[in-house]
C-alpha positions, 0 to 999 in steps of 0.5 A: 500500500502506498501512503504518499508519493513525491516527485521533484520534477512532476508536471503541474497543470495551472488552472485559472478557471475553478468553476469545476471545483465549485461545482464539485463543492455544490455537489458535496453540499447537496450530498452532505446537507441536502438540496435545501441547503444548497438552494439556501446558499445560492439564494443567499449569494443572489440576495447579496449580489442584489443588495450590493448592485442596488446600492442598498443602504444596508450594504454598510451592515455587510461591512460590519457583519463580516467585519471587513478590513475594507468596505465593499465598494459596489462600483468597484467590480474587484471589491464585489468579486473579492468579497463574493469569492471569499465567501465561496472559498469559505464554503468550500473549505467548510465542506473539505474539512467535513462540515 
């Protein structure tokens, strides 16, 4: 039985599109927590996007709720995408460690 393998000159494929990874996370969430859980997460992300894009006054509450180091700027695509991507990563880590 092999416990591990190491290769100093092994090929590495760099990927910049992680959509397959997040699809896998979605499947794991469904398998572990059920369809209803995944639907609630998707609905939550859609609500966040609507809140941010609509310049809703409650956006300041998000900054405080998540204790952000830098406020979300709804006019800055990088600010919004960084915030949402960070949340995606949190869910994926939670699933990977057995949440």
